[in-house]
C-alpha positions in Angstrom: 51.9 40.0 -56.6 49.4 42.6 -57.2 49.2 46.0 -55.3 45.5 45.8 -54.9 43.9 45.8 -51.4 42.3 42.8 -50.3 38.7 42.9 -49.1 39.5 42.6 -45.3 42.8 44.5 -45.3 41.3 46.9 -42.7 40.6 44.2 -40.1 43.0 43.5 -37.2 42.4 39.9 -35.9 43.7 38.2 -32.6 43.8 34.3 -33.3 43.8 32.3 -29.9 42.8 29.0 -31.7 44.7 25.7 -31.6 42.5 23.0 -32.9 41.9 22.4 -36.5 38.5 24.3 -37.2 39.6 27.5 -35.5 43.0 28.0 -37.3 41.4 27.1 -40.6 38.6 29.6 -40.0 41.1 32.4 -39.1 43.2 31.4 -42.2 40.5 32.5 -44.3 40.4 36.0 -42.8 44.2 36.3 -43.3 43.9 35.0 -46.9 41.5 37.8 -47.6 43.9 40.3 -46.3 43.2 40.6 -42.4 46.1 41.5 -40.2 46.1 38.4 -38.1 48.3 37.9 -35.0 48.3 34.2 -33.7 48.8 34.4 -30.1 50.5 31.3 -28.7 51.8 30.3 -25.4 55.6 30.2 -24.8 57.3 27.2 -25.9 57.8 25.7 -22.6 54.0 26.1 -21.8 53.0 24.8 -25.3 51.6 21.2 -24.7 49.4 21.1 -27.8 49.7 17.5 -29.1 46.9 18.1 -31.6 49.0 19.5 -34.3 52.0 18.9 -36.2 55.3 20.4 -35.5 55.7 24.3 -35.9 57.7 24.0 -39.0 55.8 21.1 -40.5 53.8 21.5 -43.6 50.2 21.2 -41.8 51.2 23.9 -39.2 52.5 26.2 -41.9 49.5 25.7 -44.1 47.0 26.5 -41.3 48.7 29.6 -40.2 49.8 31.1 -43.5 49.4 34.9 -43.8 49.5 35.2 -39.9 52.1 36.8 -37.6 52.7 35.3 -34.4 53.4 36.4 -30.8 54.2 34.2 -27.7 52.5 35.4 -24.6 52.0 33.7 -21.2 48.4 34.6 -20.5 48.8 33.3 -16.9 51.1 36.2 -16.0 50.0 39.8 -15.2 52.3 41.0 -18.0 51.0 38.6 -20.7 47.4 39.5 -19.8 48.2 43.3 -19.9 49.9 42.9 -23.4 46.9 40.9 -24.6 44.4 43.4 -23.3 46.2 46.2 -25.1 45.9 44.2 -28.2 42.4 43.3 -27.7 41.4 46.8 -27.4 42.7 47.6 -30.9 41.3 44.3 -32.4 38.4 44.2 -34.7 38.0 40.4 -34.1 39.1 37.9 -31.4 38.7 34.2 -32.0 
């Protein structure tokens, strides 16, 4: 692996996407070096039936080079955490 900085390495991105087009677009930002955090609902609230299992090949491919955080955005605590992250983000998708 090279130690050269990637072109988007100074960007901080929050990814709230869940269908094919959104994760694919944000994956491109991550592949070019952006620091991406995928914000997901807690497992018990995640009723997403559009994608594969979290550990499946398709999910792993769509979300490569991303970190993840489970937040319940329906609670005050979850909203407060998200707003703190959003204040620092360069991009929210």
